[in-house]
C-alpha positions as CSV (number, residue, x, y, z in Angstrom):
1,M,0.2,-28.9,-77.5
2,F,-2.1,-26.4,-75.8
3,A,-0.3,-27.0,-72.5
4,L,2.8,-25.6,-74.2
5,V,0.9,-22.5,-75.3
6,L,-0.2,-21.9,-71.7
7,I,3.3,-22.3,-70.3
8,A,4.6,-19.9,-72.9
9,V,1.9,-17.3,-72.0
10,V,2.7,-17.6,-68.3
11,A,6.4,-17.1,-69.0
12,G,5.8,-14.2,-71.4
13,A,3.5,-12.3,-68.9
14,L,6.0,-12.9,-66.1
15,A,8.8,-11.4,-68.2
16,Q,6.6,-8.5,-69.2
17,R,5.9,-7.7,-65.6
18,L,9.5,-8.0,-64.4
19,A,11.3,-6.4,-67.3
20,G,8.7,-4.3,-69.1
21,L,8.9,-6.4,-72.3
22,G,9.5,-10.0,-73.3
23,F,6.0,-11.2,-74.0
24,G,6.3,-11.3,-77.7
25,L,9.9,-12.5,-77.7
26,L,9.1,-15.5,-75.6
27,V,5.7,-16.4,-76.8
28,S,5.9,-15.6,-80.6
29,P,8.2,-18.6,-81.6
30,V,6.1,-21.1,-79.6
31,L,2.7,-20.0,-80.9
32,V,4.0,-19.6,-84.5
33,V,5.3,-23.2,-84.4
34,L,2.2,-24.6,-82.7
35,L,-0.7,-22.6,-84.2
36,G,0.8,-21.2,-87.4
37,P,2.2,-17.8,-88.2
38,F,-1.0,-15.8,-88.6
39,D,-3.1,-17.3,-85.8
40,G,-0.1,-17.4,-83.5
41,V,0.9,-13.7,-84.0
42,L,-2.8,-12.6,-83.8
43,I,-3.1,-14.2,-80.3
44,I,0.2,-12.7,-79.3
45,N,-1.1,-9.2,-80.3
46,L,-4.2,-9.8,-78.3
47,C,-2.5,-11.2,-75.2
48,G,0.3,-8.6,-75.4
49,A,-2.1,-5.7,-75.4
50,A,-4.2,-7.3,-72.6
51,S,-1.2,-8.0,-70.4
52,S,0.2,-4.5,-70.9
53,L,-3.2,-3.0,-70.0
54,L,-3.2,-5.0,-66.7
55,I,0.3,-4.0,-65.9
56,L,-0.3,-0.3,-66.8
57,S,-2.4,0.2,-63.6
58,R,0.7,-0.7,-61.5
59,V,3.2,1.6,-63.3
60,W,0.9,4.5,-64.5
61,R,2.8,7.2,-62.6
62,F,6.1,6.5,-64.3
63,V,4.8,6.7,-67.9
64,D,6.4,9.4,-70.1
65,W,3.2,10.3,-72.0
66,Q,4.9,12.8,-74.3
67,R,7.3,10.1,-75.6
68,Y,4.6,7.6,-75.7
69,F,2.5,9.6,-78.1
70,R,5.4,10.3,-80.5
71,L,6.5,6.6,-80.5
72,A,2.9,5.3,-80.9
73,L,2.2,7.6,-83.8
74,A,5.3,6.3,-85.7
75,A,4.5,2.7,-84.7
76,V,0.9,2.8,-85.9
77,A,2.2,3.9,-89.3
78,G,4.3,0.7,-89.5
79,V,1.4,-1.6,-88.4
80,L,-0.5,-1.4,-91.7
81,P,2.4,-2.8,-93.9
82,G,3.1,-5.4,-91.3
83,A,-0.6,-6.5,-91.1
84,W,-0.6,-6.7,-95.0
85,L,2.4,-9.1,-94.9
86,A,0.8,-11.2,-92.2
87,S,-2.5,-11.5,-94.2
88,N,-1.0,-12.1,-97.7
89,V,2.3,-14.0,-97.4
90,P,1.9,-17.8,-97.5
91,E,2.6,-19.7,-94.2
92,A,6.1,-21.2,-94.9
93,P,7.6,-17.9,-96.2
94,L,5.9,-16.0,-93.4
95,E,7.5,-18.3,-90.8
96,I,10.9,-17.8,-92.4
97,C,10.3,-14.0,-92.4
98,I,9.3,-14.1,-88.7
99,G,12.4,-16.1,-87.8
100,V,14.7,-13.7,-89.7
101,L,13.0,-10.7,-88.2
102,L,13.6,-12.1,-84.7
103,F,17.3,-12.7,-85.4
104,I,17.7,-9.2,-86.8
105,A,15.9,-7.5,-84.0
106,L,17.9,-9.4,-81.3
107,L,21.3,-8.8,-83.0
108,V,20.6,-5.0,-83.5
109,S,19.4,-4.5,-80.0
110,Q,22.4,-6.3,-78.6
111,R,24.8,-4.4,-80.8
112,L,23.4,-1.1,-79.7
113,T,23.8,-2.2,-76.0
114,R,27.6,-2.2,-76.6
115,S,27.6,1.0,-78.7
116,S,28.4,4.5,-77.5
117,W,26.2,6.0,-80.1
118,H,23.7,8.5,-78.7
119,A,20.6,9.1,-80.8
120,R,19.2,12.6,-81.1
121,G,16.4,14.1,-83.1
122,P,13.2,12.7,-84.7
123,V,14.8,10.3,-87.2
124,P,15.7,7.5,-84.8
125,L,12.3,7.9,-83.0
126,V,10.4,7.7,-86.3
127,G,12.5,5.0,-87.9
128,L,12.6,2.6,-84.9
129,G,9.0,3.3,-83.9
130,F,7.9,2.5,-87.5
131,S,10.0,-0.7,-87.4
132,S,8.5,-1.7,-84.1
133,G,5.0,-1.3,-85.4
134,L,5.7,-3.3,-88.5
135,M,7.4,-6.2,-86.6
136,N,4.6,-6.2,-84.0
137,A,2.0,-6.7,-86.7
138,A,4.0,-9.2,-88.8
139,A,5.8,-11.2,-86.1
140,G,4.4,-10.1,-82.7
141,V,7.8,-8.8,-81.6
142,G,7.8,-5.0,-81.4
143,G,9.9,-4.8,-78.3
144,P,13.5,-5.1,-79.7
145,A,13.2,-2.0,-82.0
146,I,11.9,0.1,-79.1
147,T,14.6,-1.3,-76.8
148,A,17.2,-0.2,-79.4
149,Y,15.7,3.3,-79.3
150,A,15.8,3.3,-75.4
151,I,19.4,2.2,-75.4
152,A,20.5,4.7,-78.1
153,T,18.7,7.6,-76.2
154,R,19.8,6.5,-72.7
155,W,16.2,6.3,-71.6
156,E,15.9,5.7,-67.8
157,Q,14.8,2.1,-67.2
158,K,11.8,2.7,-64.9
159,S,10.2,5.3,-67.2
160,F,11.0,3.2,-70.3
161,S,9.5,0.0,-68.8
162,A,6.3,1.9,-67.7
163,T,5.9,3.7,-71.1
164,L,6.1,0.5,-73.0
165,Q,2.8,-0.6,-71.5
166,P,0.4,1.9,-73.1
167,Y,2.7,1.6,-76.2
168,F,2.1,-2.1,-76.5
169,V,-1.6,-1.7,-75.9
170,T,-1.7,0.7,-78.8
171,T,0.4,-1.4,-81.2
172,G,-1.3,-4.7,-80.2
173,L,-4.9,-3.4,-80.7
174,S,-4.0,-1.6,-84.0
175,S,-2.4,-4.8,-85.3
176,L,-5.5,-6.8,-84.3
177,V,-7.9,-4.5,-86.1
178,S,-5.7,-4.1,-89.2
179,K,-5.3,-7.9,-89.6
180,Y,-8.9,-8.7,-88.9
181,I,-9.9,-6.3,-91.7
182,L,-7.2,-7.3,-94.2
183,S,-7.8,-11.1,-93.6
184,G,-11.6,-10.8,-94.2
185,G,-12.5,-11.3,-90.5
186,H,-10.3,-14.3,-89.7
187,V,-10.3,-15.3,-86.1
188,P,-8.2,-18.2,-84.5
189,A,-10.3,-21.4,-84.2
190,L,-10.0,-21.8,-80.5
191,E,-12.7,-23.1,-78.1
192,G,-14.1,-20.9,-75.4
193,W,-12.3,-22.8,-72.6
194,Q,-9.0,-22.3,-74.5
195,W,-9.5,-18.5,-74.6
196,L,-10.2,-18.6,-70.9
197,G,-7.2,-20.7,-70.3
198,I,-5.0,-18.2,-72.1
199,L,-6.5,-15.4,-70.1
200,A,-5.9,-17.3,-66.8
201,A,-2.3,-18.1,-67.8
202,M,-1.6,-14.4,-68.6
203,V,-3.1,-13.3,-65.2
204,A,-1.0,-16.0,-63.4
205,G,2.2,-14.7,-65.0
206,I,1.5,-11.1,-64.1
207,V,0.6,-12.1,-60.5
208,A,3.9,-14.2,-60.3
209,G,5.7,-11.1,-61.6
210,D,4.2,-8.9,-58.9
211,L,5.4,-11.4,-56.2
212,L,8.9,-11.4,-57.7
213,S,9.1,-7.7,-58.5
214,G,12.0,-6.2,-56.6
215,R,13.6,-9.6,-56.0
216,V,14.7,-10.3,-59.5
217,H,16.9,-7.8,-61.4
218,P,15.3,-6.8,-64.8
219,G,18.6,-7.1,-66.5
220,S,18.8,-10.8,-65.6
221,V,15.2,-11.3,-66.9
222,R,16.1,-9.6,-70.2
223,R,19.2,-11.9,-70.7
224,I,17.1,-15.0,-70.2
225,V,14.4,-13.7,-72.5
226,V,17.0,-12.9,-75.2
227,G,18.5,-16.4,-74.9
228,I,15.2,-18.1,-75.2
229,A,14.2,-15.8,-78.1
230,Y,17.3,-16.9,-80.1
231,L,16.3,-20.5,-79.7
232,G,12.7,-19.7,-80.7
233,A,13.8,-17.8,-83.7
234,A,15.9,-20.7,-84.9
235,S,13.0,-23.2,-84.5
236,T,10.6,-20.9,-86.3
237,L,13.1,-20.4,-89.2
238,A,13.8,-24.1,-89.4
239,K,10.1,-25.0,-89.5
240,G,9.5,-22.5,-92.3
241,L,12.4,-23.9,-94.3
242,V,11.3,-27.5,-93.9
243,E,7.8,-26.6,-95.0
244,L,9.0,-24.7,-97.9
245,A,11.3,-27.5,-99.0
246,A,8.4,-30.0,-98.8
247,V,6.2,-27.9,-101.2
């Protein structure tokens, strides 16, 4: 089981390095099914923040800091209700909620990709930033809502991908702190060697992404990530429904 966790972390870190996002989409369904919705998402928040921090040093000069601060402020406002959901909703309904949120996020982002709508003003920024923060804390998947904002505002890919890294550091750490406090100090029951294994897997994925950067088109990576995320959302939703039916 833990080998599957490590494989998912490598794949997520690889996608994050190549496409700027994808860690939560790839890893969330696997960890939620294997470790449970609360512990799984908590580890995703930690690893997502750490991987983005490692990647940030490579893309620092392309970050749009003004946009980052506005988006991060809206996202942090959404983290608290998301953390409350993660800390107070029972396991089976929470898994169902995570599966549904994944499906909604994927469908909305894909719909906007085909849309000619051009977002302007503060409302899309605040609304999608808030949604991203809430989903990051509750389900570990804050990327699709921000991708929707990037598509709707025609945000240039290199700047968008780079700006996501400090953004994910902020949302990941704020989600961690909020859930730690609201859960009464709960920490996933992993051994020390397992934490080190997750860290090593994350670094391995980023290094592999460095080697492949420029050779693989980010759009191709995103399509693969979305396909796997749909399968993961279905498995998470199915597990929650089965557990709820058994109660």
